[in-house]
PLY file of the C-alpha trace (Angstrom):
ply
format ascii 1.0
element vertex 307
property float x
property float y
property float z
element edge 306
property int vertex1
property int vertex2
end_header
3.83 4.43 31.69
1.59 2.81 28.83
-1.04 4.03 27.88
-4.18 2.83 26.44
-4.53 3.39 23.01
-6.74 1.19 22.18
-9.96 3.31 24.07
-10.99 5.17 20.72
-15.35 5.03 20.93
-14.93 4.96 17.57
-11.90 3.08 16.32
-10.57 -0.94 17.51
-5.86 -0.98 17.89
-5.35 -4.81 18.71
-1.32 -4.66 19.11
0.56 -7.59 18.65
1.75 -9.47 22.26
4.73 -10.33 20.67
9.22 -10.20 21.15
11.57 -9.99 18.63
14.40 -11.81 19.99
16.25 -13.17 16.14
16.20 -12.63 12.34
16.25 -9.94 10.33
13.77 -7.38 11.84
15.66 -8.19 15.48
19.24 -7.36 13.48
17.84 -4.26 12.10
16.47 -3.52 15.62
19.47 -3.77 17.03
21.47 -1.57 15.01
18.76 0.59 15.46
19.69 0.89 18.72
23.58 0.38 19.25
24.84 2.23 16.01
21.98 4.24 14.34
20.91 6.47 17.42
23.81 7.03 18.84
25.08 8.27 16.08
22.85 10.58 15.83
23.72 13.16 18.24
26.94 13.43 16.69
24.89 14.13 13.22
22.93 16.91 15.16
25.60 18.17 16.53
27.61 18.74 13.15
24.64 19.97 12.15
24.25 23.13 14.01
20.98 21.86 15.92
22.86 21.55 19.35
24.32 24.56 18.84
21.10 26.39 18.68
19.40 24.85 21.39
22.40 25.84 23.48
22.70 29.64 22.26
19.03 30.00 22.85
19.81 28.61 25.93
22.80 31.35 26.85
24.44 28.44 27.36
27.67 29.99 24.34
27.61 32.95 21.68
26.49 31.58 18.17
24.40 32.89 16.06
21.50 30.15 14.45
22.56 27.65 11.86
20.62 25.55 10.00
16.93 25.26 8.27
14.41 27.09 9.37
13.38 23.02 10.64
15.89 22.35 12.22
14.28 21.84 15.60
12.41 18.86 14.63
14.92 16.67 13.94
16.28 16.77 17.53
12.72 16.17 18.77
12.65 13.27 16.04
16.10 11.65 17.62
14.97 11.86 20.98
11.46 10.35 20.21
13.56 7.23 19.56
15.33 7.55 22.28
12.70 7.54 24.31
10.72 4.47 22.87
13.77 2.64 22.59
13.31 3.55 27.19
16.76 5.04 26.37
17.89 8.23 29.02
21.29 8.85 26.51
19.27 11.94 25.47
18.36 13.56 29.12
20.90 16.13 28.63
19.67 17.59 25.81
16.18 17.84 27.12
16.79 19.30 30.01
18.85 21.77 27.54
15.19 22.36 26.26
13.74 23.01 29.38
15.98 26.06 29.41
15.81 27.57 26.13
12.05 27.59 25.80
10.53 31.23 26.58
8.62 31.55 29.65
4.94 31.70 27.53
5.87 27.91 26.36
7.27 29.19 23.04
9.72 27.73 21.19
11.89 27.69 18.41
15.53 28.72 17.68
15.28 29.63 14.24
12.97 32.74 15.46
14.64 33.03 19.05
17.70 33.76 17.07
18.04 34.15 13.16
14.78 37.04 14.31
13.53 36.98 10.78
9.76 39.27 11.68
7.09 38.60 14.51
6.10 35.14 15.81
3.42 33.36 13.24
4.65 36.04 10.74
5.31 32.96 7.55
2.80 30.57 8.65
2.68 28.58 5.24
6.74 28.17 5.39
8.72 29.01 8.53
7.22 25.13 10.57
6.56 26.56 13.98
3.99 24.31 14.41
5.79 21.36 12.97
8.49 21.92 14.87
5.98 21.86 17.75
3.56 18.67 17.12
7.54 16.96 17.09
8.31 17.93 20.18
4.61 16.58 21.15
5.69 13.38 19.96
9.05 13.25 21.32
7.06 14.16 25.01
4.86 11.55 24.73
7.13 8.99 23.47
9.65 9.61 26.74
6.38 9.56 29.48
4.90 6.50 28.35
7.76 4.89 27.67
10.15 5.65 30.61
7.63 7.08 32.56
9.81 11.18 32.61
7.58 13.13 31.92
10.10 16.67 31.94
9.92 16.54 28.04
6.47 16.78 28.28
5.92 19.58 30.93
7.88 21.39 28.54
5.71 20.26 25.64
2.33 21.16 27.65
4.04 24.45 27.66
3.96 24.97 24.28
1.07 23.61 23.42
-1.01 25.42 25.70
0.44 28.58 24.34
-0.80 27.17 20.80
-3.84 27.09 22.21
-4.35 30.30 22.99
-2.60 31.72 19.58
-4.63 29.60 17.66
-8.33 29.25 18.92
-10.67 31.27 16.48
-7.71 31.45 13.87
-4.62 30.38 11.74
-3.77 26.51 10.08
0.24 25.45 9.88
1.08 25.51 5.94
3.44 22.24 7.06
1.28 19.91 8.59
1.46 17.21 11.77
0.74 19.53 15.00
-2.06 17.90 13.97
-1.75 14.06 14.78
0.58 15.40 17.33
-2.58 17.30 19.90
-4.77 14.66 19.19
-2.30 12.53 20.93
-1.58 14.39 23.63
-5.14 14.68 24.34
-5.01 10.95 23.96
-2.50 11.16 26.82
-3.86 13.84 29.75
-7.53 13.90 28.92
-6.49 17.77 27.86
-9.90 18.68 25.26
-8.05 22.22 24.54
-5.60 19.94 22.58
-7.91 18.06 20.91
-10.50 21.13 20.34
-7.23 22.77 18.48
-6.42 19.79 16.26
-9.75 20.14 15.09
-9.81 23.90 14.60
-6.69 23.69 12.34
-8.59 20.76 9.83
-11.41 22.83 9.91
-10.02 25.65 8.57
-7.85 24.46 5.74
-9.47 24.75 2.36
-9.60 28.61 1.81
-6.12 29.02 -0.16
-4.73 31.32 3.07
-2.06 29.97 2.91
0.57 31.92 1.30
2.86 33.09 -0.74
1.25 29.51 -2.79
4.46 29.32 -5.26
2.95 26.54 -6.32
-0.50 26.71 -5.27
-3.11 26.47 -2.62
-3.24 22.94 -3.38
0.48 22.31 -2.47
-0.43 23.34 0.94
-3.86 20.99 0.70
-5.61 24.40 1.03
-7.56 24.16 -2.01
-10.46 22.36 -0.84
-11.72 22.42 2.98
-10.65 18.64 4.05
-14.06 17.27 4.05
-14.78 17.35 0.50
-11.27 16.40 -1.05
-12.31 14.34 -4.26
-8.52 12.90 -3.98
-5.27 13.23 -2.31
-2.92 16.11 -4.13
0.15 18.71 -3.52
2.89 18.42 -1.36
2.90 14.55 0.16
4.47 14.78 2.53
1.75 17.50 4.40
-0.76 15.82 2.44
0.21 12.41 4.50
0.91 13.93 7.65
-2.06 15.79 7.43
-3.96 12.30 6.69
-2.70 11.81 9.55
-3.99 13.66 11.90
-7.60 13.71 10.38
-7.51 10.02 10.94
-7.29 10.71 14.21
-9.39 13.40 14.85
-11.59 10.72 13.14
-10.71 7.88 15.53
-12.20 10.93 18.70
-15.01 12.45 17.37
-16.54 9.47 14.68
-17.17 12.28 12.94
-18.28 10.30 9.83
-17.51 12.89 6.34
-13.62 12.66 8.27
-13.66 8.84 7.38
-15.11 9.05 4.51
-13.02 11.56 3.56
-9.59 9.96 3.90
-11.57 6.58 2.32
-11.56 8.76 -0.52
-7.48 10.13 -0.12
-6.17 6.00 0.62
-8.40 4.74 -2.53
-6.70 7.09 -4.91
-3.47 7.05 -3.10
-2.77 3.66 -3.55
-5.02 2.58 -6.50
-3.57 5.16 -9.12
-0.73 7.70 -7.09
2.31 5.13 -5.26
4.91 2.87 -6.87
5.38 -0.77 -6.49
7.88 0.00 -3.48
5.15 1.97 -1.52
6.89 5.09 -2.31
5.15 8.37 -2.75
5.17 11.56 -4.97
5.76 11.36 -8.57
6.74 15.51 -9.36
10.79 16.58 -8.01
10.17 20.00 -8.22
7.14 20.38 -5.71
7.63 17.57 -3.82
4.24 16.25 -4.37
1.95 13.98 -5.61
0.58 14.20 -9.80
-2.85 13.24 -11.81
-3.63 9.33 -11.89
-0.97 6.78 -13.62
1.68 8.96 -13.93
5.15 7.27 -11.83
7.83 8.54 -13.60
9.94 6.02 -12.60
13.18 8.75 -12.62
12.16 11.73 -12.12
9.90 11.16 -9.29
10.51 12.48 -5.44
9.77 9.45 -3.50
10.77 11.31 -0.50
10.78 8.06 2.92
9.31 10.56 5.06
5.98 9.99 2.69
6.00 6.61 2.56
6.39 6.26 6.26
3.38 8.49 6.55
0 1
1 2
2 3
3 4
4 5
5 6
6 7
7 8
8 9
9 10
10 11
11 12
12 13
13 14
14 15
15 16
16 17
17 18
18 19
19 20
20 21
21 22
22 23
23 24
24 25
25 26
26 27
27 28
28 29
29 30
30 31
31 32
32 33
33 34
34 35
35 36
36 37
37 38
38 39
39 40
40 41
41 42
42 43
43 44
44 45
45 46
46 47
47 48
48 49
49 50
50 51
51 52
52 53
53 54
54 55
55 56
56 57
57 58
58 59
59 60
60 61
61 62
62 63
63 64
64 65
65 66
66 67
67 68
68 69
69 70
70 71
71 72
72 73
73 74
74 75
75 76
76 77
77 78
78 79
79 80
80 81
81 82
82 83
83 84
84 85
85 86
86 87
87 88
88 89
89 90
90 91
91 92
92 93
93 94
94 95
95 96
96 97
97 98
98 99
99 100
100 101
101 102
102 103
103 104
104 105
105 106
106 107
107 108
108 109
109 110
110 111
111 112
112 113
113 114
114 115
115 116
116 117
117 118
118 119
119 120
120 121
121 122
122 123
123 124
124 125
125 126
126 127
127 128
128 129
129 130
130 131
131 132
132 133
133 134
134 135
135 136
136 137
137 138
138 139
139 140
140 141
141 142
142 143
143 144
144 145
145 146
146 147
147 148
148 149
149 150
150 151
151 152
152 153
153 154
154 155
155 156
156 157
157 158
158 159
159 160
160 161
161 162
162 163
163 164
164 165
165 166
166 167
167 168
168 169
169 170
170 171
171 172
172 173
173 174
174 175
175 176
176 177
177 178
178 179
179 180
180 181
181 182
182 183
183 184
184 185
185 186
186 187
187 188
188 189
189 190
190 191
191 192
192 193
193 194
194 195
195 196
196 197
197 198
198 199
199 200
200 201
201 202
202 203
203 204
204 205
205 206
206 207
207 208
208 209
209 210
210 211
211 212
212 213
213 214
214 215
215 216
216 217
217 218
218 219
219 220
220 221
221 222
222 223
223 224
224 225
225 226
226 227
227 228
228 229
229 230
230 231
231 232
232 233
233 234
234 235
235 236
236 237
237 238
238 239
239 240
240 241
241 242
242 243
243 244
244 245
245 246
246 247
247 248
248 249
249 250
250 251
251 252
252 253
253 254
254 255
255 256
256 257
257 258
258 259
259 260
260 261
261 262
262 263
263 264
264 265
265 266
266 267
267 268
268 269
269 270
270 271
271 272
272 273
273 274
274 275
275 276
276 277
277 278
278 279
279 280
280 281
281 282
282 283
283 284
284 285
285 286
286 287
287 288
288 289
289 290
290 291
291 292
292 293
293 294
294 295
295 296
296 297
297 298
298 299
299 300
300 301
301 302
302 303
303 304
304 305
305 306
């Protein structure tokens, strides 16, 4: 089921109606479909991502393996399968359904490693970040395949987020904002749009701690509408920018568009490499000052370029 994403009241998208059946991009798409995406399952197995879900679902014994954001890799892989229209991840979708808590919560780091109460470290522990990637994977499967099982999981988690963060909090790693706006577009549930706006509105007050690289690292130094330039961790900055742009497309708030235009011109004109890479600092994975673009010590992460 393909949803018309051109219906924003404040912006108009014009997708190109064409097919790619030969040449360079057809070969790259074929490689992605036939080799890279299928190989993802093995990589997720080797790294422990699927193991964590099986333990959380009660299918096998064991302890948490990996990083705090490990769940997100599963969701990114599932999103790729969704846009390809593949059912190769259906067993993993079933596993995710079983791993989800009764109240909608889903994060194997907290469910297994139990470092503290949920939401106890919004600055660093990526709970909402993982939720955002879950939502985007669910939308891909619902739109292309018409399979809404993962969407049910995502909505239960999003409903929990809407209850928990109606009036406080914002994530240390943006991503859920753009996902929530897209979930609103898909479902029409306004609570998701309102949550995205709340998370964006609450940034910029140095509330995310510990900020060992400074609040600018989290885009938490200045409120979004007042930011004069793009700053801080490059991936975080641009995922946030994607969410703010999506929010503008639904609300039409001029201050959001103006802030994004300032950041775009600052990034494209003063803080991007000729390759399109961004993130001049390797230590904090962040934007530098204007024209600070070292060739040998930059960060330049793929995630930032994609954003």
